[in-house]
C-alpha positions in Angstrom: -53.2 87.6 10.4 -53.3 90.2 7.6 -50.8 92.5 9.7 -48.2 90.6 7.6 -49.2 92.4 4.4 -48.2 95.6 5.0 -45.1 94.6 7.0 -43.5 93.6 3.8 -42.9 97.2 2.2 -40.7 98.2 5.2 -38.5 95.6 4.9 -37.5 97.4 1.3 -37.7 100.8 2.7 -35.1 99.7 5.5 -32.7 98.7 2.8 -33.3 101.6 0.0 -34.0 104.6 2.4 -37.6 105.1 0.6 -39.8 107.4 2.3 -42.9 105.9 0.5 -45.5 104.4 3.2 -47.3 101.3 1.6 -46.8 97.8 0.4 -44.2 97.3 -2.7 -44.4 94.7 -5.2 -41.3 92.8 -6.6 -41.2 95.7 -9.4 -40.8 98.6 -6.5 -44.6 99.4 -7.3 -46.6 100.4 -4.5 -49.9 98.6 -3.6 -50.7 100.8 -0.7 -53.1 99.4 2.3 -55.5 101.8 3.8 -56.5 99.9 6.9 -57.2 96.4 8.8 -60.2 95.9 10.4 -61.0 93.0 12.5 -64.3 91.8 14.4 -64.2 89.1 16.9 -67.3 87.3 17.9 -67.0 84.8 20.9 -69.6 82.7 21.9 -68.4 80.3 25.0 -65.2 78.8 23.9 -66.0 79.3 19.9 -65.0 82.3 18.0 -65.3 83.8 14.5 -63.1 86.1 13.1 -64.0 88.7 10.2 -61.5 90.4 8.8 -61.4 93.0 6.3 -58.3 94.4 4.6 -58.8 97.8 2.4 -56.5 98.6 -0.3 -56.0 100.3 -3.6 -54.2 100.3 -6.8 -52.5 103.5 -7.6 -50.3 102.4 -10.1 -51.5 103.7 -14.2 -51.9 99.9 -15.1 -54.1 96.9 -13.8 -52.3 94.7 -11.8 -52.4 91.3 -9.9 -51.4 91.1 -6.3 -50.2 88.2 -4.5 -50.0 88.0 -0.7 -49.0 85.3 1.5 -50.2 85.5 5.5 -50.7 83.4 8.4 -54.0 82.2 9.8 -54.1 79.8 12.9 -53.6 76.2 12.1 -56.9 75.0 13.5 -59.2 77.9 11.9 -61.7 76.7 9.6 -62.1 79.4 7.1 -65.7 79.6 5.9 -66.2 82.6 3.9 -64.0 84.6 1.6 -65.6 87.6 -0.6 -64.4 90.9 -2.5 -66.1 94.2 -2.9 -64.7 96.5 -5.7 -66.6 99.8 -6.0 -70.5 98.7 -5.8 -70.1 95.2 -6.8 -69.9 92.4 -4.2 -68.6 89.0 -5.2 -68.6 86.2 -2.9 -66.2 83.6 -3.5 -66.9 79.7 -4.1 -65.0 76.9 -3.0 -63.7 74.5 -6.0 -61.1 71.7 -6.2 -58.0 73.4 -6.1 -56.9 72.7 -9.5 -60.1 73.7 -11.0 -60.1 77.0 -9.1 -56.6 78.0 -10.4 -57.8 77.3 -14.2 -60.6 79.3 -13.3 -58.7 82.2 -12.0 -56.2 82.2 -15.1 -59.1 81.9 -17.4 -60.6 85.2 -16.1 -57.3 87.1 -15.8 -56.7 86.3 -19.4 -60.2 87.4 -20.5 -59.5 90.8 -18.8 -61.9 89.7 -15.8 -61.6 90.9 -12.1 -60.7 87.5 -9.9 -59.7 86.4 -5.9 -58.1 83.4 -5.5 -57.8 82.3 -1.9 -55.6 78.8 -1.3 -54.3 76.8 1.6 -50.6 76.0 1.7 -49.7 72.3 0.6 -46.9 72.4 3.3 -48.7 73.9 6.2 -52.4 74.6 7.1 -51.5 77.6 9.0 -50.2 79.5 5.4 -52.4 81.2 3.1 -51.9 82.5 -0.4 -54.2 85.3 -1.4 -54.4 86.3 -5.5 -55.9 89.5 -6.3 -56.3 89.8 -10.2 -57.0 92.5 -12.7 -57.4 95.3 -10.5 -57.7 98.6 -12.3 -55.9 101.6 -12.2 -57.3 104.0 -9.1 -59.5 101.2 -7.9 -60.2 100.2 -4.4 -60.9 96.9 -3.1 -61.8 95.4 0.1 -61.2 91.7 1.1 -63.2 89.8 3.6 -62.2 86.5 5.0 -64.2 84.6 8.0 -63.1 81.6 10.0 -64.3 79.9 12.9 -62.1 78.5 15.7 -62.2 76.7 19.1 -60.3 79.0 21.9 -57.9 77.0 23.6 -57.5 76.5 27.2 -54.7 78.0 29.1 -53.5 76.4 32.3 -55.5 79.2 34.5 -58.6 78.5 32.5 -58.5 81.5 30.6 -59.7 81.1 26.8 -57.0 82.1 24.4 -57.2 83.9 21.1 -54.2 85.2 19.2 -54.3 87.3 15.7 -51.1 86.2 14.1 -49.4 89.5 13.5 -46.0 87.6 12.1 -45.1 84.9 9.5 -41.8 83.4 10.7 -39.1 81.8 8.0 -40.2 78.2 7.5 -37.0 76.1 7.5 -36.5 74.0 4.2 -33.9 71.3 4.4 -31.7 70.9 1.2 -33.2 68.0 -1.2 -36.5 68.4 0.1 -39.6 69.8 -2.1 -41.3 73.1 -1.0 -41.1 76.9 -1.5 -38.9 78.9 0.7 -41.9 80.9 2.4 -41.4 84.5 3.4 -40.4 86.2 6.9 -41.0 89.6 8.2 -38.9 91.6 10.3 -39.3 95.2 10.6 -39.6 98.7 12.8 -42.7 98.7 14.4 -42.6 102.3 14.9 -42.9 103.1 11.2 -45.9 101.2 10.2 -48.4 103.8 9.2 -51.3 101.6 8.9 -54.2 101.7 11.2 -55.5 98.4 12.8 -59.4 98.5 13.9 -59.9 95.6 16.3 -63.1 94.6 18.6 -64.4 91.8 20.5 -67.6 90.8 21.5 -67.8 87.9 23.9 -70.8 86.4 25.4 -71.3 83.1 27.3 -74.0 81.4 29.7 -71.8 82.0 32.4 -70.6 85.7 33.3 -67.3 87.3 31.7 -64.9 87.9 34.8 -62.3 89.8 33.2 -60.3 89.9 29.4 -57.0 90.2 29.4 -54.4 91.3 26.6 -50.6 91.4 25.7 -51.8 95.1 24.2 -53.4 98.2 25.5 -57.1 97.7 25.3 -59.8 99.9 26.0 -62.1 99.7 29.3 -64.1 96.4 29.3 -68.0 97.0 29.0 -70.7 94.8 30.2 -73.6 94.8 28.0 -76.3 93.4 30.3 -76.8 93.3 34.1 -75.8 89.6 34.6 -72.0 90.1 33.1 -72.8 87.2 30.2 -72.1 89.8 27.4 -69.5 91.9 26.7 -67.4 93.9 24.6 -63.7 95.5 24.1 -61.4 97.1 21.6 -58.0 97.5 21.0 -56.8 100.9 22.1 -55.5 103.4 19.7 -52.0 103.6 18.9 -51.2 99.8 18.4 -47.4 99.7 17.5 -47.7 96.2 15.8 -44.5 94.8 18.2 -46.7 91.8 18.9 -49.5 89.3 17.9 -52.9 90.6 19.3 -53.8 88.1 22.0 -56.6 87.9 24.4 -57.2 85.9 27.3 -60.9 85.7 28.2 -61.9 84.5 31.7 -65.5 83.1 32.7 -66.5 82.9 36.5 -67.6 79.2 36.8 -65.4 78.2 34.0 -65.3 75.1 32.0 -68.4 73.0 32.9 -69.1 69.9 30.6 -71.7 71.2 27.9 -73.5 70.4 25.3 -74.3 72.4 22.1 -76.8 71.1 19.3 -76.8 72.9 16.1 -79.7 72.3 13.8 -78.9 71.4 10.2 -79.4 73.8 7.1 -83.2 73.9 6.1 -82.2 73.6 2.4 -79.7 70.7 2.8 -80.7 67.3 2.3 -81.2 65.1 5.0 -78.5 62.4 5.7 -75.7 65.4 4.9 -73.1 66.9 6.7 -75.1 70.1 6.7 -78.4 68.8 6.5 -78.5 67.1 9.9 -78.0 68.1 13.6 -74.4 68.4 14.9 -73.4 68.2 18.7 -70.6 69.8 20.2 -69.6 68.4 23.6 -67.0 70.0 25.8 -66.2 67.1 28.4 -63.8 68.3 31.6 -63.2 64.8 33.5 -62.2 65.0 37.0 -60.5 62.3 38.5 -60.7 61.5 42.2 -58.6 62.8 44.7 -57.4 59.5 46.1 -55.7 59.0 42.4 -54.2 62.4 41.9 -52.6 62.9 45.3 -50.0 60.5 44.2 -48.0 61.8 41.2 -46.1 59.5 38.9 -42.6 58.2 40.2 -41.6 56.8 36.9 -41.6 57.7 33.1 -38.8 58.5 30.5 -38.7 62.0 29.5 -37.5 63.4 26.7 -36.7 67.1 25.9 -36.0 68.4 22.4 -34.7 72.0 22.7 -34.7 74.4 19.5 -31.1 75.7 18.8 -31.5 77.2 15.5 -30.3 80.6 15.2 -33.4 82.7 15.6 -33.5 81.0 19.2 -30.6 84.2 20.0 -33.4 86.3 19.9 -34.1 88.5 22.4 -37.4 88.3 24.3 -39.6 91.0 26.5 -39.7 90.9 30.1 -41.7 94.1 31.8 -41.2 95.4 28.5 -37.3 95.7 28.8 -35.3 93.4 26.1 -32.4 91.7 28.1 -32.8 87.9 28.1 -32.5 85.6 25.0 -35.0 82.8 24.1 -32.2 80.4 24.7 -31.2 81.5 27.8 -34.6 81.4 29.3 -35.0 77.7 27.7 -31.6 76.9 29.8 -33.2 78.2 33.0 -36.4 76.1 32.3 -34.5 73.1 31.8 -33.0 73.7 35.1 -36.3 73.6 36.5 -37.6 70.6 34.6 -34.0 68.5 35.6 -34.6 69.2 39.5 -38.2 68.7 39.4 -38.0 65.1 37.9 -38.8 62.2 40.3 -36.2 59.7 41.4 -36.3 56.6 39.2 -37.6 57.8 36.2 -35.0 58.2 33.0 -34.5 61.4 30.7 -32.1 62.5 27.8 -31.7 66.0 26.4 -31.9 66.4 22.6 -31.1 69.8 20.6 -31.5 70.7 17.1 -30.8 72.9 14.3 -29.8 72.1 10.8 -28.1 68.7 12.7 -28.8 67.4 15.9 -27.4 66.1 19.1 -27.9 64.5 22.4 -26.5 64.5 25.9 -26.5 61.0 26.2 -26.6 58.2 24.0 -29.8 57.2 25.1 -32.2 57.7 27.9 -30.3 57.3 31.5 -31.9 56.7 35.0 -32.3 60.0 36.7 -29.5 60.3 39.5 -27.5 63.2 41.0 -24.6 61.9 39.0 -26.8 62.0 35.5 -28.4 65.6 36.4 -25.3 67.3 37.3 -23.6 66.3 33.9 -26.7 67.1 32.1 -27.1 70.5 33.7 -23.5 71.2 32.5 -23.8 70.6 29.0 -27.0 72.5 29.0 -25.5 75.5 30.4 -23.1 75.5 27.3 -26.0 75.6 25.1 -26.4 78.2 22.5 -28.0 79.2 19.3 -25.4 78.0 17.2 -26.7 74.9 15.2 -28.3 76.7 11.9 -31.5 76.1 10.8 -34.9 74.3 12.1 -34.8 71.0 11.0 -37.1 69.1 13.4 -38.0 65.8 11.5 -34.6 64.0 11.4 -34.2 64.3 15.6 -38.1 63.2 16.2 -37.1 59.9 13.7 -34.3 59.2 15.9 -36.4 59.6 19.0 -38.8 57.3 17.8 -36.4 54.6 16.5 -35.2 54.2 20.5 -36.8 51.4 22.2 -39.1 52.3 24.8 -38.2 51.5 28.6 -40.5 49.2 30.2 -42.6 50.1 32.7 -41.5 54.0 31.9 -44.1 56.0 29.7 -42.3 58.3 27.3 -43.0 62.0 27.7 -41.5 64.5 24.9 -41.3 68.0 25.4 -40.7 70.3 22.5 -39.4 73.8 22.5 -39.2 76.0 19.6 -39.7 79.5 17.8 -39.2 78.4 14.5 -41.5 77.5 11.5 -40.8 74.2 9.2 -41.7 74.3 5.5 -43.2 70.4 6.0 -45.2 70.8 9.1 -47.6 67.9 7.6 -44.9 65.4 7.7 -43.6 66.1 10.8 -47.5 65.9 12.6 -47.9 62.3 10.1 -44.8 61.3 11.9 -45.9 62.4 15.5 -49.1 60.6 15.2 -47.9 57.5 13.8 -45.9 57.3 17.0 -48.7 58.4 19.3 -49.1 54.7 20.9 -45.7 54.8 22.4 -45.5 58.5 24.1 -47.3 61.7 25.1 -46.1 64.9 23.3 -45.9 68.5 25.1 -45.3 71.4 22.6 -43.9 74.8 23.4 -43.9 77.7 21.0 -41.7 80.5 21.8 -42.4 84.1 20.8 -44.5 85.9 18.3 -45.0 84.0 15.1 -44.2 80.4 16.2 -46.6 78.3 14.3 -49.8 77.4 15.5 -50.3 74.6 13.2 -46.8 72.9 14.2 -47.3 73.4 18.0 -50.9 72.5 18.5 -50.4 70.0 16.0 -47.7 68.3 18.0 -49.8 68.4 21.2 -52.8 66.9 19.5 -51.3 64.4 17.6 -49.0 63.2 20.4 -51.8 62.9 23.1 -50.6 66.2 25.2 -50.9 69.6 25.5 -49.8 73.1 23.5 -48.6 75.9 25.4 -47.6 79.5 23.6 -45.1 81.5 25.5 -45.2 85.3 24.1 -45.1 88.7 25.4 -43.5 89.1 29.1 -44.6 85.3 29.9 -42.1 83.2 31.8 -41.5 80.3 30.1 -40.5 78.2 33.1 -44.4 78.6 34.6 -45.9 77.5 31.4 -43.7 74.4 31.0 -43.8 73.4 34.6 -47.5 73.3 34.3 -47.2 70.6 31.6 -44.9 69.0 33.4 -47.7 68.4 36.2 -49.8 67.2 33.3 -47.1 64.4 32.4 -46.9 63.4 36.0 -50.5 62.6 36.1 -51.4 58.7 35.8 -51.6 57.5 32.4 -55.5 56.9 31.4 -56.3 53.8 29.2 -58.7 52.3 27.5 -60.8 55.4 26.7 -64.4 54.8 25.1 -67.2 57.0 24.3 -70.9 55.5 24.3 -74.2 57.1 23.2 -77.6 57.3 25.0 -80.0 58.3 22.6 -83.6 58.2 21.7 -84.7 55.2 19.6 -84.0 55.7 15.8 -81.6 57.9 16.3 -77.7 57.5 16.0 -74.5 59.4 16.2 -71.5 59.4 13.9 -68.4 60.8 15.3 -66.6 63.3 13.4 -63.4 64.0 15.2 -60.6 61.5 16.2 -61.2 59.4 19.0 -60.1 60.8 22.1 -56.8 59.2 22.9 -55.8 61.0 26.1 -57.3 62.9 29.2 -55.9 65.4 31.6 -57.6 66.3 34.9 -59.4 69.4 34.2 -58.8 69.6 31.0 -61.2 69.8 28.0 -61.7 67.3 25.5 -64.1 68.3 22.5 -66.1 65.7 20.6 -67.9 66.2 17.4 -71.0 64.1 16.0 -73.7 64.0 13.4 -76.9 63.0 14.9 -78.8 61.0 12.1 -82.2 60.1 12.2 -85.6 61.7 12.9 -85.8 63.5 16.1 -89.5 63.3 17.6 -89.1 65.0 20.5 -86.0 67.5 21.0 -86.5 67.6 24.7 -85.8 63.8 25.3 -83.0 63.3 27.7 -79.6 62.0 25.9 -76.5 61.2 27.5 -72.8 60.5 26.4 -70.6 58.5 28.7 -66.8 58.4 28.6 -65.3 55.3 30.2 -61.5 55.1 31.1 -58.8 53.3 33.3 -56.9 55.4 35.8 -54.5 53.8 38.1 -55.9 50.1 37.3 -59.2 51.2 38.0 -62.2 51.9 35.7 -64.1 55.1 35.8 -67.0 56.8 34.0 -67.9 60.6 33.2 -71.4 61.2 32.3 -72.8 64.2 30.5 -76.5 64.8 30.2 -78.1 66.9 27.6 -81.1 67.1 24.7 -81.5 67.5 21.0 -82.8 70.9 21.4 -81.2 73.1 19.0 -79.1 76.2 20.3 -80.4 79.4 18.8 -78.2 81.7 16.8 -75.3 79.6 16.1 -75.3 80.0 12.3 -73.4 76.8 11.1 -70.5 77.5 13.2 -70.4 73.7 15.0 -70.9 72.4 11.5 -67.8 74.2 10.6 -66.0 73.2 13.0 -66.9 69.6 12.7 -66.3 69.5 9.0 -62.7 70.8 9.9 -61.9 68.5 12.1 -63.2 65.2 9.6 -61.3 67.3 6.6 -58.1 66.8 8.7 -58.4 63.3 9.7 -59.1 62.5 6.2 -56.1 64.4 5.0 -53.8 62.5 7.1 -55.5 59.2 6.0 -54.3 60.3 2.4 -50.8 61.1 3.3 -50.6 57.7 5.0 -52.4 55.7 2.1 -50.2 57.4 -0.4 -49.8 55.4 -3.6 -52.6 53.4 -2.7 -56.3 55.0 -2.6 -55.1 58.7 -2.8 -58.2 59.4 -5.1 -60.7 58.0 -3.4 -59.8 59.9 -0.1 -59.2 63.2 -1.9 -62.5 63.0 -3.3 -64.1 62.5 0.0 -62.1 65.8 1.2 -63.2 68.0 -1.8 -66.9 67.1 -1.2 -67.0 67.6 2.7 -64.9 70.8 1.8 -67.1 72.2 -0.8 -70.6 70.9 1.1 -69.5 72.8 3.9 -68.0 75.5 2.7 -64.4 74.9 4.7 -61.4 75.1 3.0 -58.6 72.5 2.8 -55.7 71.3 1.1 -57.4 70.5 -1.7 -59.9 73.0 -2.3 -59.5 76.7 -3.2 -61.9 79.9 -2.9 -62.2 81.3 -6.2 -64.2 84.4 -6.9 -65.0 86.1 -10.6 -66.4 89.4 -11.3 -68.2 88.4 -14.4 -70.6 91.5 -14.1 -67.9 94.2 -14.4 -68.6 95.3 -18.2 -65.8 96.0 -20.4 -62.9 93.7 -19.6 -59.7 95.5 -18.1 -57.9 96.9 -20.6 -54.1 97.0 -21.1 -51.4 94.6 -20.0 -51.7 92.9 -17.0 -48.7 93.3 -14.4 -48.0 90.7 -11.8 -47.0 92.1 -9.0 -45.6 89.7 -6.4 -45.3 90.9 -2.8 -41.6 90.7 -2.1 -40.6 87.7 0.0 -37.6 89.2 2.8 -36.1 85.5 2.5 -34.6 86.3 -0.9 -33.3 90.0 0.0 -32.4 88.9 3.8 -30.9 86.0 2.8 -29.1 85.9 6.4 -33.0 84.8 7.7 -33.7 82.0 5.6 -31.6 78.8 6.9 -30.7 75.9 4.7 -28.2 72.9 5.5 -24.9 73.7 5.1 -21.5 72.5 6.8 -21.0 76.0 7.8 -24.5 76.6 9.6 -23.2 73.9 12.3 -20.2 75.4 13.4 -19.8 76.3 16.9 -19.4 80.2 17.8 -17.8 81.8 20.2 -20.2 84.7 21.2 -23.9 83.9 20.4 -25.5 86.7 17.7 -28.0 88.9 19.3 -31.0 89.2 17.1 -33.0 92.3 17.4 -37.0 91.3 17.6 -39.2 92.9 14.7 -40.3 95.7 16.9 -37.0 96.9 17.3 -35.7 99.8 14.9 -32.0 98.4 14.8 -30.7 95.3 12.8 -29.0 92.9 14.2 -25.8 93.5 12.7 -25.9 97.0 14.6 -26.6 95.9 17.9 -24.1 95.2 20.6 -24.5 92.1 23.1 -26.2 93.1 26.1 -24.6 92.8 29.5 -26.0 89.7 30.9 -28.3 90.5 34.2 -27.3 89.1 37.5 -28.8 85.9 37.9 -32.1 85.5 40.0 -31.9 84.3 43.4 -34.5 81.6 42.8 -32.6 80.3 40.0 -29.4 80.0 42.2 -31.6 78.3 45.0 -32.9 76.0 42.5 -29.6 75.2 41.1 -28.4 74.1 44.5 -30.9 71.4 45.0 -29.5 67.9 44.8 -31.3 65.4 42.6 -33.0 63.6 45.7 -34.9 66.8 46.3 -32.4 68.0 49.5 -30.1 71.0 50.0 -26.9 71.1 51.4 -25.9 73.6 54.2 -23.1 75.5 52.8 -21.6 79.0 51.9 -23.8 79.1 48.4 -27.2 78.4 50.0 -26.6 81.0 53.1 -25.4 83.7 50.1 -29.0 83.1 48.5 -30.8 83.4 51.9 -29.0 86.5 52.4 -27.0 85.2 55.4 -23.6 84.1 56.2 -22.6 80.4 57.1 -22.1 81.4 60.7 -25.7 82.5 60.9 -27.2 79.9 59.6 -25.4 77.2 61.3 -25.8 78.8 64.7 -29.7 78.9 64.2 -29.6 75.1 63.1 -31.7 73.2 65.8 -29.1 70.7 67.5 -31.4 67.4 66.7 -31.6 67.7 63.2 -29.1 66.7 60.6 -27.4 69.7 58.2 -29.3 68.6 55.0 -32.8 68.6 56.6 -32.2 71.8 58.2 -30.7 73.4 54.9 -34.0 71.9 53.0 -36.2 73.4 55.5 -34.7 76.9 55.4 -35.0 76.4 51.2 -38.7 75.4 51.9 -39.3 78.2 54.0 -37.7 81.0 52.0 -39.4 79.8 48.7 -42.9 79.8 50.7 -41.9 83.4 52.4 -40.5 85.3 49.2 -41.4 83.8 46.2 -44.9 82.9 46.1 -45.5 85.0 43.2 -43.6 82.1 41.4 -45.1 79.2 43.0 -45.9 77.5 39.4 -42.2 77.4 38.7 -41.1 75.8 41.8 -44.0 73.8 43.3 -43.0 70.6 42.2 -39.3 70.5 43.2 -40.8 71.8 46.5 -43.0 68.7 46.7 -39.9 66.4 46.0 -38.2 68.2 49.0 -40.7 67.8 51.6 -41.4 64.3 50.1 -37.6 63.8 51.2 -37.9 65.7 54.7 -40.6 63.3 55.6 -38.7 60.4 54.2 -36.0 61.1 56.7 -38.3 60.7 60.0 -36.4 64.0 61.3 -37.3 64.9 64.5 -38.4 68.7 65.4 -39.4 69.5 62.3 -41.7 72.2 63.8 -39.0 73.4 65.7 -37.0 73.7 62.4 -39.8 75.7 61.0 -40.1 78.1 63.9 -36.5 78.4 63.6 -36.1 78.7 59.9 -38.7 81.2 60.2 -37.1 83.3 63.0 -33.8 83.4 60.8 -35.5 84.4 57.4 -38.2 86.9 59.0 -41.2 84.8 57.6 -44.5 83.5 58.9 -44.7 80.0 56.9 -46.6 77.4 58.7 -45.4 73.8 58.7 -48.4 72.6 56.8 -47.9 75.3 54.1 -44.4 73.3 53.3 -46.0 70.1 52.9 -44.7 68.5 56.0 
């Protein structure tokens, strides 16, 4: 988050060989940071984040400093304050233009003022203006926000503290500022980061993991429902600070009722109770046992220049993002069911597709696609995702083939809201699964694509393998489509619920669905049983899931649930405003401003403004504006603009050194390509039907020769059945640590074997075990 601030100076140092340590303004004057302090408070699956940035004006004149920094796109920013000396100023939320005018008026009067506002292009970028800071004066900025923690595929709750702000691609001819990028040697950052987390839940905390070094987890009570952890000393700032929190018996349906504010008027959002429902629908095993055998699978791959960046694998940099994406597409194509349709698009400053339109999945179409995927490089320039999305949505849907869109990108766009609006308008025709690759991927873009497209978002950071997370999403995509979703409430007489969150439009097995509602009316007995029922149709059969709860308010929640509910409602209203632009903008804008100010949650139409009116004498001397330099202006190679040259193919891909490596891209030599993983070799040999052929290539992957595998084959079975059982045995015997990656293609292979009605299957498995030195049971292979 705020870590971005102090990265900027080192961009300048790198090019000027300056030895000064601190932030640098556009006029090459220092605005040194002293420390960054972050406190994380997690209650079940909701987090409150309190960040403090301490800095000092060491110039001999008053300054105004302007900073741009990232926040999670779904954060509800609810507090902003500043402390100068012994004076503490709490900011107010006001209509954005009014707040800007008050800020300017304060500066012109020599008063100290602070302004915090959300970017109009993307809700995960904020701008902080610190005005009239006198010479030698210190200041501390405090920012608070609340956020729902995302559920990972392994049931961990993910929290991410963004450390970087990637380039925001802005196509030519579109409006919006170019936003800055940072890429600096992490080893040279001299500032300290203090990060601590406290976790509490009704269920015991089993463990906390991180991409960064942590001090040992401390349990604060005997039943392990409260725990604390801190970031270990010596953090290198080479990645986002990411926590994964695991609870025992995790993810049970729950309801949290939060009482309204005593001072607020009944009937308003803050004056009434708000309920937050966490629903985890469970589908019958009979329905889940059969995966969908149809669908149109559209893959949209980022091939912008930054996809050539190296990625970390076991602390070694040797694989690029684009090469990992190619391997992932291999697993995806091998795992698709026969009878489906597919196509692959790639984009940068322009876009292209492998086929003019989606084609039926077959051995011929799969092989043609794989040959073209193997040639894909990071050679298409910028990150212009809007045009390929428009083209995909313009293609007619195929009858009885539900469209599933998979989007892979590491970049960020300057028009996030426009992209999300497009996805939302087409939500009825598809499901969208999005993947953010590497540190700094826009949470607003990645989460927004999945939320608006009724799918799932995944972030691939650190040493995580892209294939495992993507294949998990493919499993969700192959689940039967849930239709006709409705929610009904059973509440006491005289009490009603006004839903504040968007309607539930998609449900996946075991995945959380959140619902916020304002409870209106007089609650006579808070212990009265209430219930909410989610009804839906699955595989042409009706189903219901019910959650019982009472209206007894939870303790010590503050207004967290109210603020998250307000954030959800504000985002819906902002979309409605953009959708109806030119019609009733002002009415919707007025609703957004009123709700934002009333709830204390920022929006695109409001800003936090704080003016120190008790500072005594006006700040003397001319006020000098100190814009924090944007690397995009200096390092023009990192700001991508549409041009004919950016689309020219390159003979060799450029290798970009990640921001934690103290070498610039121009100094780097291209690494030697690593030997191909045997797992990838085996997967590449599988046919579209699911089987393998008995040949020298398969024998080589298994570590045998042709004679060995042929002589070990039982006489009664075909070569293809024997080869397929060998491949399945090898996967289960040697690659169980990567089962998430190959599980679907193994299921397809087992189904193919069963369809052959082959004799002596058990004897084949025994022979495969003897040849390969394994002890795999026939039942484990799905046979």
